[in-house]
N, C-alpha and C positions, 0 to 999 in steps of 0.2 A: 211446096216451098214458096212458090210465087204468091199463093193466097195468104200464107203466113206473113210474108213481107208486106203485102197490101194491108192486112189487118193491123200490123204494127204501125204502118204509115197513117192509117185512119186514127188509131189511138193517139199517136204523137200529135197529129193535127188537132184533134179534139182537145188535148192537153194544152197546146199552144193557144188555141182560141180561148180556153177557159182562163189561162193566165192573162191574156190580152184583155179580156172582159174585166178581170179583177183590177188590172192597172188603170182602166178607164173609169172605174167606179169612183164616185166622189168620196173624199175623205169625210169621215163622220157621217156616212150614209144612213146609219141607224137612226131611230127616232131621237130627236133633240128634246130634252126636258129641261125647262128653265122656270124660274119663279119671278113674279113681278109684284110690287107693292108700292105704297106711297102714302102721303098725308098722315104721317105719324113720326114720333109720339107728340100728341097735341097738348098734353098736360103731364105734370110730374108723376101723377098716379099711373100713367101709361108707360112710364119708362121701364119698369120691371117687366110688363107684358111685352114690350118691344124687344127687350133682351131675351125673353123666353122664345119669342117668335124667331129671332136670329138662330137660337139654339135648335129649334125645330127645323128651320130651313137647312142648317148645316147637317142635321141628321138625315134629311132626305137626299142630300148630295146632288143638287142640280148642276147642270153644266155651267150656269151662271145665274145671277139675279140682277134684275133691272129695277132701280128705285126711281119712280116718276115724280119726284119733287115734293116739296112741302115737308120739311123735316121738323116743323114746329107749327103752332097756330099763328094766325096773322096778328094776334094781339100780344104775344109773348116777346120778351126782349131778344133782340138780334145781336147779342154780344159775341165777341170772339170766343169766349169761354164755351158758350153753348154750341156754336158752329164747330169748334174743335172737338167737343165731346161726341157729336154725331159723326164726325170724320173718324174718330177712334172706333165708334160702333160699326161703321161700314167696314173697317179693317178687321173686324171680328168674323166676317163672313169667310168660310173656308174656301169657297169657290169665288170666281171673279164677281165683283159688285160694280155695275155700271150705273152711274148717277146722272140725271139731268135735273137742273134746278127748278124750283117752284117759286111762285110769287111771294110766299110767306117768308122766304129766306132773304129777299132783297127788295122787291117793289113795295111791299107793305111796311117796310122798316121805318118809314117816316112817321108812322103813327106814334103819338106820345107813349102809349102803353108798350110799344115795341122798342122804345128808346130814342125816338126822334133822330134816327140815323139818316145819313144821305144814302138813298138806295143805290146809286151808282158806285159809291165807295164800298158798300156791302157786296155788290156784285164783283168788284175787283178783288176783294178779299176772298170770296168763294172761289174764284178762278185760280188764285194763287195757292189756296189750300187744297182744294179737291182735284185740281187738274194740273199737277206739277210736272207731268211728263205724258208720254203717249200710252201709258199703261192704265188699266182700270184700277179700282180699289180692290180690297180683299186680300186674303193671305196668299192666294195664287193668282196674281194679276194676269189679265188678258191684254195682249197688245192690240190697241185700237188704231184706226186711221182717223185722225182728227181734221176737221175743216181747216184749222189753223196751220196744219202741216202741209197742206196741198193747195191752198187757195190764198195767194198773197193779198188779194183784195179784202179778205175777211180773216186776217191773221190773229185777231183777238178772240175769235170764237172757238176756244179750246174745248168747250162743252159739247159742241156738235161733233158726233163721231159715228163711225160704222165699223162693223166687223162681219165676217162671213163664217157661218158654221154649217157644214154639210152643203145643202143646196138652198140655204136661206140667208138672205142679207138682213141684218139687224141694224137699225140706225136710231140715234137720238137727235132731237131737234128742240131748241130752246124756245118753246112757245108756252106762255104762262097765263094763269088766271089773272084776276083783277084787270080784265080787258087787255091783257098782254102789254100792260104799261103804255097804252095808246096815248094817254094824256101827256106823257113826256115825249114830245114829238121827235126830238133828235135821236134819243136812245132807241125809241120804237122803230123809227125809219131805218136806222143802221142794222139793227138786229133782224127786222123783218126782211130786209133785202138778203141778208146772209142766210136766213132760214129758208126762204124760197129758192135761193140758189142751191142750198144744200139738198133740199128735197129733189130738185131736178137732177142733181148730180148722182145721188144714191140710187134713184130709180134707173137712171141710165146705166150705172154700173151693173145693177141686177139684170137689166135687159141684155147688155153686151156680153155678160157671162152666162147667159141663158139659165139663170137660176130659177128655182121653182116657187119660192115663197118670199114674201117681203113683210118685215115687221118694223114699224115705226113707233117710237115711244116719245111722249112729251108730257107736260104737266096739265095743260089747260083742257077743261071740258068744252069741246067745240060745239056742243049741242045743248047747252044749258037753256037757251031760248032761241026761237026761230030768227029773231032780229040779228043774231050774231052772224048769220050767213048773208045778210042783205043791207044792214044799216051802214051808212057811210061813217058812222061814229064807232063802228066795231073794229077792235084791234085784231079780231080773229077772222074777219071776212075773207081776206086774201089767202090766208092759210087754208080755209075750208075750200075755196074755189080751186086752189092749186092741187089739193089732195083729190078733189073730185076729178079733175082733169087727168092727173097722173095715174090714179087707181083705175080709171076707166081705160086708159091706154095700156096699163099693165096687164089687165084681164087675166090674172092668175090669183091664187089665194093670197090674201094680205090681211094683216092685223094692224090696227092703229090702237095703241095702248095709252091710256092717260089716267090721271087721278082727278082731283079738284072737287068732286061732288060727293065722294065718300059712300058710294053705294055700288055694289056689283051690278054691272049691266053688260050684256053681250047682245049686240044687235047689228043691223045693217043700215046705218043712216046715210051713207055716202050715195050720191046720185050721179048718174051720167049727166054731163053738162047739158043744160038747156032742156032737161026733162025732169019728170018726177019719178023716174024709174031707178030703183035701187041697183047699185053695183053688187051683184049677187055674191061675188067671191071676196068682197071687201067687208071685213068685220071691224066693229069698234068694241073695245073692251075698256070699261071704266072699273078701276080697282076699288076695293074697300078703303077705309081710312077713318080718321077721327075716332069715334067711340069703337069702331070695328077694327081692332088691332089684329088684322088678318092679312093673309097673302093669297095669291093665286098661282097655282102650278099649271103650266101650259106645256103640252106635248105636241110636237110637230112630227108627223109620220108621213114621209114621202110616198110610202107604199099604199096609202089609203086615198080614195077619191075625196073624202072629206078629211083633210090632214090635221085639223086642230082639235084637241080635246083639252078639257079644263077640270081642275080639282082644287077647291078651296082648302087652304091650310088654316085651321082654326085651333087656337090654344086657349085653354081656360084652366 
């Protein structure tokens, strides 16, 4: 009888330990599958392809989609009508759509072919339209934590956001092409300070919560030319330096996703500060765009030593 009681005690203990382990397991511990794209549609002929791509993304049912800016070409008109049409397209996504602006939507709108708009006025309009509250876009919005909600010093930066899925922190930061609007000294200085503070903050959140992976999305191609990392006239130099510092300290798997140069690239360009040594766990992904109206599906699997895998979504 005693042995039966002991066996029952062992079974109950094992059951309790199993339940305890389940309770401690992170929410959404299964692989996370999401989609990223940007730099489209650049011409009217691409609008039907873009609509078909949205349909294909909806069919694959990702956890969410990240659009890394440039909803139009730099020379096409920056009208309210066009920006509103893209906002409606973003809300066709069945899953959450997280958007970070590109230069073509605002910094380049001063060009005569783009309508000779005031770029900062266009940025205000984008913030009012695309970032109306703390939710993402899409039919099933995701609640985001925005820099504007938690950082009084940078309360206008509604576009900088983060969210956590499983053991991964995802963040957007408003860094754009056309040299990050460096020539507009006041606007650049204010946004650059906010961006650097946001990068510091989100990495600290990931560290404090002992998360496993970090994904940061922006528009600008940080590695278009070597001078971007060193020239005092580069509007991207400080961003590159800060990412090198933070990703080196993070020392866990990380992705930095961007658009801007319209060709799929997956590489390891980030360097440990003061060296030429690559940060081996930090990857850069440049998405397709322009004539390539395509997207990239990314899976993060915490159970694998190499957690990232990629699959292009091509429609024709």
